RONUNU-179613 format. One record per residue: x, y, z of N, C-alpha, C in turn; residue in one letter; residue number from 1. Coordinates in nm, 2 decimals. Last residue first. Layout:
<rs>
R    n.x    n.y    n.z   ca.x   ca.y   ca.z    c.x    c.y    c.z residuo num
R      X      Y      Z      X      Y      Z      X      Y      Z       A NUM
...
</rs>
This chain:
<rs>
R    n.x    n.y    n.z   ca.x   ca.y   ca.z    c.x    c.y    c.z residuo num
R  18.83  13.44  13.70  18.86  13.46  13.56  18.94  13.34  13.50       K 186
R  18.81  13.41  13.97  18.70  13.36  13.89  18.73  13.38  13.74       F 185
R  19.03  13.54  14.07  19.02  13.40  14.09  18.91  13.33  14.01       I 184
R  18.98  13.81  14.02  19.08  13.74  13.94  19.08  13.59  13.96       T 183
R  18.80  13.88  14.22  18.76  13.86  14.08  18.86  13.79  14.00       I 182
R  18.97  13.90  14.44  18.86  13.80  14.44  18.82  13.77  14.30       I 181
R  19.13  14.11  14.37  19.19  13.98  14.39  19.09  13.87  14.38       D 180
R  18.93  14.32  14.37  19.01  14.28  14.24  19.07  14.15  14.25       K 179
R  18.85  14.32  14.64  18.76  14.28  14.53  18.83  14.24  14.40       I 178
R  18.97  14.39  14.88  19.03  14.28  14.80  18.94  14.24  14.68       N 177
R  18.80  14.57  14.99  18.95  14.61  14.97  19.01  14.51  14.88       K 176
R  18.57  14.43  15.02  18.57  14.54  14.93  18.72  14.58  14.89       R 175
R  18.65  14.26  15.23  18.61  14.20  15.10  18.62  14.31  14.99       I 174
R  18.69  14.45  15.43  18.80  14.36  15.39  18.77  14.30  15.25       I 173
R  18.43  14.55  15.46  18.54  14.64  15.41  18.66  14.56  15.37       F 172
R  18.30  14.32  15.55  18.26  14.38  15.43  18.37  14.47  15.37       N 171
R  18.42  14.29  15.80  18.44  14.19  15.70  18.40  14.25  15.56       D 170
R  18.30  14.52  15.93  18.45  14.51  15.91  18.48  14.41  15.80       I 169
R  18.03  14.44  15.91  18.08  14.57  15.84  18.23  14.56  15.82       I 168
R  18.03  14.22  16.07  18.00  14.20  15.93  18.04  14.33  15.85       D 167
R  18.09  14.33  16.32  18.19  14.23  16.26  18.16  14.22  16.11       L 166
R  17.86  14.48  16.35  17.99  14.55  16.35  18.09  14.45  16.28       V 165
R  17.67  14.27  16.35  17.66  14.37  16.25  17.80  14.45  16.24       A 164
R  17.74  14.13  16.58  17.74  14.06  16.45  17.75  14.17  16.34       Y 163
R  17.70  14.32  16.78  17.83  14.27  16.76  17.84  14.20  16.62       V 162
R  17.42  14.36  16.74  17.51  14.47  16.73  17.65  14.42  16.70       I 161
R  17.32  14.11  16.79  17.29  14.17  16.66  17.39  14.28  16.64       I 160
R  17.40  14.07  17.05  17.45  13.98  16.95  17.43  14.04  16.81       F 159
R  17.24  14.27  17.18  17.39  14.27  17.18  17.45  14.19  17.07       V 158
R  16.98  14.17  17.12  17.03  14.31  17.08  17.18  14.32  17.07       G 157
R  16.99  13.93  17.25  16.98  13.93  17.10  17.02  14.07  17.05       I 156
R  16.99  14.03  17.50  17.11  13.95  17.46  17.11  13.95  17.30       T 155
R  16.74  14.15  17.51  16.86  14.23  17.53  16.98  14.16  17.48       Q 154
R  16.58  13.92  17.48  16.57  14.03  17.38  16.70  14.12  17.39       T 153
R  16.65  13.76  17.69  16.66  13.71  17.56  16.67  13.83  17.46       I 152
R  16.59  13.93  17.90  16.72  13.88  17.88  16.74  13.83  17.74       I 151
R  16.31  13.94  17.87  16.39  14.06  17.86  16.54  14.03  17.84       L 150
R  16.22  13.67  17.90  16.20  13.74  17.78  16.29  13.86  17.77       F 149
R  16.45  13.43  18.05  16.34  13.54  18.06  16.34  13.61  17.93       T 148
R  16.63  13.22  17.98  16.53  13.21  18.08  16.42  13.31  18.06       K 147
R  16.72  13.09  17.65  16.74  13.19  17.76  16.62  13.18  17.85       F 146
R  16.84  12.82  17.50  16.71  12.88  17.54  16.73  12.96  17.67       P 145
R  17.05  12.79  17.25  17.05  12.82  17.39  16.92  12.89  17.43       N 144
R  17.04  12.75  16.97  17.02  12.64  17.06  17.02  12.67  17.21       F 143
R  17.05  13.00  16.83  16.96  12.89  16.78  16.93  12.79  16.89       L 142
R  17.24  13.15  16.95  17.10  13.20  16.94  17.01  13.09  16.91       L 141
R  17.46  12.98  16.92  17.41  13.01  17.05  17.27  13.06  17.05       V 140
R  17.48  12.99  16.64  17.45  12.87  16.70  17.40  12.89  16.84       I 139
R  17.55  13.26  16.61  17.43  13.21  16.55  17.39  13.08  16.61       G 138
R  17.80  13.26  16.74  17.69  13.34  16.80  17.55  13.30  16.74       W 137
R  17.95  13.10  16.57  17.92  13.06  16.71  17.81  13.13  16.77       A 136
R  17.94  13.26  16.34  17.88  13.13  16.34  17.85  13.08  16.48       L 135
R  18.09  13.47  16.43  17.95  13.50  16.40  17.88  13.36  16.39       T 134
R  18.34  13.34  16.45  18.28  13.40  16.57  18.13  13.42  16.55       L 133
R  18.38  13.26  16.19  18.37  13.16  16.29  18.31  13.22  16.42       V 132
R  18.40  13.50  16.05  18.29  13.41  16.02  18.28  13.30  16.12       S 131
R  18.63  13.61  16.18  18.50  13.68  16.19  18.38  13.58  16.16       I 130
R  18.82  13.43  16.09  18.80  13.45  16.24  18.66  13.51  16.26       L 129
R  18.81  13.46  15.82  18.78  13.33  15.88  18.74  13.35  16.02       T 128
R  18.89  13.73  15.80  18.75  13.69  15.75  18.71  13.55  15.81       T 127
R  19.15  13.71  15.89  19.05  13.79  15.96  18.91  13.75  15.92       Y 126
R  19.26  13.53  15.70  19.26  13.50  15.84  19.15  13.57  15.92       V 125
R  19.25  13.67  15.46  19.16  13.55  15.48  19.15  13.51  15.62       W 124
R  19.43  13.87  15.43  19.30  13.90  15.50  19.21  13.78  15.52       D 123
R  19.64  13.78  15.27  19.65  13.77  15.42  19.52  13.79  15.49       E 122
R  19.58  13.59  14.99  19.56  13.72  15.05  19.56  13.70  15.20       N 121
R  19.60  13.37  14.81  19.71  13.40  14.90  19.70  13.54  14.95       K 120
R  19.38  13.28  14.68  19.46  13.38  14.61  19.58  13.43  14.70       I 119
R  19.29  13.11  14.88  19.33  13.05  14.76  19.42  13.15  14.68       K 118
R  19.21  13.30  15.07  19.32  13.21  15.10  19.38  13.15  14.97       K 117
R  18.99  13.41  14.95  19.10  13.49  14.98  19.22  13.41  15.01       L 116
R  18.82  13.18  14.94  18.87  13.24  14.81  18.99  13.33  14.84       V 115
R  18.78  13.15  15.21  18.85  13.04  15.13  18.90  13.09  15.00       L 114
R  18.64  13.38  15.27  18.77  13.36  15.33  18.85  13.25  15.25       A 113
R  18.40  13.33  15.13  18.49  13.44  15.09  18.63  13.42  15.14       Y 112
R  18.31  13.12  15.29  18.34  13.09  15.15  18.43  13.20  15.10       Q 111
R  18.26  13.27  15.52  18.37  13.17  15.53  18.41  13.13  15.38       F 110
R  18.04  13.41  15.44  18.17  13.48  15.47  18.29  13.39  15.47       K 109
R  17.86  13.20  15.43  17.89  13.27  15.31  18.02  13.35  15.33       T 108
R  17.85  13.13  15.70  17.90  13.03  15.60  17.94  13.10  15.47       V 107
R  17.73  13.36  15.80  17.87  13.32  15.84  17.93  13.22  15.74       S 106
R  17.48  13.35  15.68  17.57  13.46  15.64  17.71  13.43  15.68       N 105
R  17.38  13.12  15.82  17.39  13.12  15.67  17.49  13.23  15.62       I 104
R  17.39  13.22  16.08  17.46  13.10  16.04  17.48  13.10  15.89       I 103
R  17.21  13.43  16.08  17.35  13.46  16.11  17.44  13.34  16.06       I 102
R  16.97  13.30  16.02  17.02  13.40  15.93  17.17  13.42  15.95       W 101
R  16.95  13.14  16.25  16.96  13.07  16.11  17.02  13.17  16.01       I 100
R  16.92  13.34  16.44  17.03  13.24  16.45  17.05  13.18  16.31       G  99
R  16.68  13.46  16.37  16.80  13.53  16.36  16.92  13.44  16.36       L  98
R  16.50  13.24  16.42  16.51  13.30  16.28  16.64  13.37  16.27       I  97
R  16.55  13.21  16.70  16.57  13.10  16.60  16.59  13.15  16.46       I  96
R  16.49  13.45  16.81  16.62  13.40  16.82  16.65  13.29  16.72       P  95
R  16.20  13.47  16.73  16.30  13.56  16.68  16.45  13.51  16.70       F  94
R  16.03  13.30  16.86  16.08  13.26  16.73  16.19  13.35  16.68       L  93
R  16.00  13.42  17.11  16.05  13.28  17.10  16.10  13.25  16.97       T  92
R  15.91  13.67  17.04  16.03  13.66  17.12  16.09  13.52  17.12       A  91
R  15.66  13.63  16.93  15.77  13.65  16.84  15.91  13.64  16.91       L  90
R  15.50  13.63  17.15  15.53  13.50  17.09  15.65  13.51  16.99       A  89
R  15.44  13.88  17.21  15.56  13.83  17.28  15.59  13.69  17.22       H  88
R  15.19  13.94  17.09  15.32  13.99  17.03  15.44  13.93  17.09       P  87
R  14.92  13.81  17.04  15.02  13.77  17.13  15.16  13.81  17.08       K  86
R  14.77  13.96  16.85  14.71  13.93  16.98  14.82  13.89  17.08       V  85
R  14.95  13.97  16.63  14.90  14.09  16.69  14.84  14.07  16.83       I  84
R  15.01  13.70  16.59  15.12  13.79  16.63  15.07  13.92  16.68       L  83
R  14.75  13.61  16.52  14.82  13.55  16.64  14.93  13.65  16.68       F  82
R  14.70  13.75  16.29  14.62  13.77  16.41  14.69  13.72  16.53       I  81
R  14.90  13.63  16.12  14.90  13.77  16.15  14.82  13.81  16.28       G  80
R  14.82  13.36  16.12  14.95  13.39  16.17  14.96  13.54  16.21       G  79
R  14.56  13.39  16.00  14.57  13.34  16.13  14.71  13.37  16.20       I  78
R  14.65  13.49  15.75  14.56  13.57  15.84  14.57  13.52  15.98       S  77
R  14.79  13.28  15.65  14.86  13.40  15.67  14.78  13.49  15.77       L  76
R  14.58  13.09  15.63  14.70  13.06  15.72  14.78  13.19  15.75       L  75
R  14.40  13.21  15.45  14.36  13.17  15.58  14.48  13.16  15.68       V  74
R  14.57  13.25  15.22  14.50  13.36  15.29  14.46  13.33  15.43       G  73
R  14.65  12.99  15.16  14.75  13.08  15.20  14.69  13.20  15.28       Y  72
R  14.39  12.90  15.09  14.47  12.83  15.20  14.57  12.93  15.25       I  71
R  14.33  13.07  14.87  14.25  13.07  14.99  14.32  13.00  15.11       L  70
R  14.54  13.01  14.69  14.53  13.14  14.75  14.44  13.14  14.87       D  69
R  14.58  12.78  14.55  14.60  12.77  14.70  14.59  12.91  14.76       F  68
R  14.45  12.60  14.30  14.47  12.74  14.34  14.47  12.74  14.50       N  67
R  14.39  12.35  14.23  14.53  12.38  14.24  14.56  12.53  14.27       F  66
R  14.12  12.34  14.19  14.17  12.27  14.31  14.32  12.31  14.33       V  65
R  13.90  12.59  14.11  14.03  12.53  14.07  14.09  12.47  14.20       N  64
R  13.67  12.73  14.14  13.67  12.59  14.18  13.80  12.52  14.15       G  63
R  13.70  12.97  14.02  13.70  12.96  14.17  13.71  12.82  14.22       I  62
R  13.76  13.07  13.77  13.79  12.93  13.80  13.80  12.92  13.95       G  61
R  13.90  13.39  13.82  13.81  13.30  13.74  13.85  13.16  13.78       E  60
R  13.92  13.56  14.14  13.98  13.49  14.02  13.88  13.41  13.95       A  59
R  13.81  13.64  14.37  13.78  13.72  14.25  13.84  13.66  14.13       T  58
R  13.88  13.46  14.57  13.74  13.48  14.54  13.71  13.56  14.42       F  57
R  14.16  13.48  14.56  14.09  13.35  14.53  13.95  13.37  14.49       Y  56
R  14.21  13.74  14.62  14.25  13.69  14.49  14.18  13.56  14.46       K  55
R  14.12  13.74  14.89  14.05  13.82  14.79  14.08  13.77  14.65       Y  54
R  14.32  13.58  15.00  14.18  13.53  15.00  14.10  13.61  14.90       A  53
R  14.54  13.75  14.96  14.53  13.61  14.90  14.39  13.56  14.89       S  52
R  14.46  13.97  15.12  14.48  13.99  14.98  14.47  13.85  14.90       F  51
R  14.46  13.85  15.37  14.33  13.90  15.32  14.34  13.92  15.17       I  50
R  14.73  13.79  15.39  14.63  13.68  15.40  14.50  13.73  15.34       G  49
R  14.85  14.04  15.38  14.88  13.94  15.28  14.77  13.83  15.27       S  48
R  14.75  14.14  15.62  14.72  14.20  15.50  14.74  14.11  15.38       G  47
R  14.86  13.96  15.81  14.72  13.97  15.80  14.68  14.03  15.66       L  46
R  15.14  14.01  15.76  15.08  13.88  15.74  14.93  13.88  15.72       L  45
R  15.14  14.28  15.84  15.18  14.24  15.71  15.13  14.10  15.67       A  44
R  15.06  14.26  16.11  14.98  14.33  16.02  15.02  14.30  15.87       G  43
R  15.28  14.10  16.21  15.14  14.05  16.21  15.05  14.12  16.12       G  42
R  15.49  14.28  16.17  15.49  14.15  16.10  15.35  14.09  16.09       I  41
R  15.40  14.48  16.34  15.43  14.51  16.20  15.42  14.38  16.12       V  40
R  15.38  14.35  16.59  15.26  14.42  16.53  15.28  14.44  16.38       Y  39
R  15.65  14.27  16.62  15.54  14.17  16.61  15.41  14.23  16.55       S  38
R  15.77  14.52  16.64  15.81  14.43  16.53  15.70  14.32  16.51       I  37
R  15.65  14.60  16.88  15.63  14.68  16.76  15.66  14.59  16.64       I  36
R  15.74  14.41  17.06  15.59  14.43  17.04  15.57  14.50  16.91       S  35
R  16.01  14.45  17.06  15.96  14.32  17.01  15.81  14.33  16.98       V  34
R  16.02  14.71  17.16  16.07  14.68  17.03  16.01  14.55  16.97       T  33
R  15.91  14.69  17.42  15.85  14.77  17.32  15.89  14.73  17.18       T  32
R  16.11  14.52  17.54  15.97  14.48  17.54  15.89  14.56  17.43       D  31
R  16.36  14.66  17.51  16.33  14.52  17.45  16.18  14.49  17.44       P  30
R  16.51  14.92  17.48  16.37  14.90  17.50  16.32  14.76  17.44       K  29
R  16.79  14.86  17.45  16.74  14.97  17.53  16.59  14.95  17.57       I  28
R  16.81  14.63  17.28  16.88  14.64  17.41  16.82  14.74  17.50       F  27
R  16.65  14.69  17.07  16.63  14.57  17.14  16.69  14.57  17.28       L  26
R  16.78  14.92  16.97  16.64  14.93  17.03  16.61  14.81  17.11       F  25
R  17.02  14.80  16.90  17.02  14.91  17.00  16.88  14.92  17.06       L  24
R  16.93  14.63  16.70  17.00  14.58  16.81  17.00  14.68  16.93       G  23
R  16.84  14.81  16.51  16.74  14.72  16.57  16.80  14.66  16.70       V  22
R  17.09  14.93  16.44  16.97  15.01  16.49  16.87  14.92  16.57       I  21
R  17.23  14.70  16.35  17.28  14.78  16.46  17.17  14.86  16.52       I  20
R  17.07  14.62  16.13  17.08  14.53  16.25  17.13  14.61  16.37       F  19
R  17.11  14.84  15.96  16.97  14.82  16.01  16.98  14.73  16.14       I  18
R  17.38  14.79  15.91  17.34  14.91  15.97  17.20  14.90  16.03       I  17
R  17.35  14.54  15.78  17.43  14.55  15.90  17.39  14.68  15.98       S  16
R  17.21  14.61  15.55  17.15  14.52  15.64  17.22  14.53  15.78       I  15
R  17.41  14.77  15.43  17.28  14.83  15.47  17.21  14.74  15.57       I  14
R  17.61  14.58  15.38  17.64  14.69  15.46  17.51  14.76  15.51       L  13
R  17.48  14.40  15.20  17.52  14.35  15.33  17.55  14.47  15.43       S  12
R  17.45  14.58  14.99  17.33  14.52  15.05  17.36  14.47  15.19       T  11
R  17.72  14.62  14.92  17.63  14.73  14.97  17.51  14.68  15.04       N  10
R  17.79  14.35  14.85  17.86  14.42  14.96  17.77  14.54  15.01       S   9
R  17.63  14.31  14.63  17.61  14.23  14.75  17.67  14.29  14.87       M   8
R  17.75  14.51  14.47  17.60  14.52  14.50  17.58  14.43  14.62       K   7
R  18.01  14.42  14.45  17.98  14.55  14.51  17.84  14.56  14.55       K   6
R  17.96  14.18  14.31  18.02  14.17  14.44  17.99  14.30  14.52       I   5
R  17.85  14.29  14.07  17.77  14.20  14.15  17.83  14.19  14.29       K   4
R  18.07  14.44  13.97  17.94  14.51  14.01  17.85  14.42  14.10       K   3
R  18.25  14.24  13.92  18.28  14.34  14.03  18.15  14.41  14.07       E   2
R  18.12  14.10  13.72  18.15  14.03  13.84  18.17  14.13  13.95       M   1
</rs>
């Protein structure tokens, strides 16, 4: 159990550090960063689409009705080409995807806070506060349509940085109390 929690904590810490770097780039060079991210995702989708189509045509039983590789290939290729041709389209989807990610992670952190409270650990208050703050930011990202592309991107950059810093703090609180958390599951 301790290894599993530490592994999750390490993964969360790495993701938070990546978020800080991405957030800084989004804040400093928003237009360039979103274009680069869009090209990378578009290229990955296009590559996956081509590979899926290739799998369909090289597999035995090409007439298999339940083989969806060709459908996936076409859809992924169209999505990839769209992101490559219109890289700023990602700016509209990015806040929604990021908002959902932050909301899910905030709810997970709130679950940790409830465990800490159940074992009467004082740090549950900080973890709860952090999870509520990050939940609010996730909801703002999800539902608040910002007016311009650069403001959206820079604001997302700031939100990502703040979220990542709060997540790192929460990560250390959880690591500090790992033994107490494990005792609740025994």
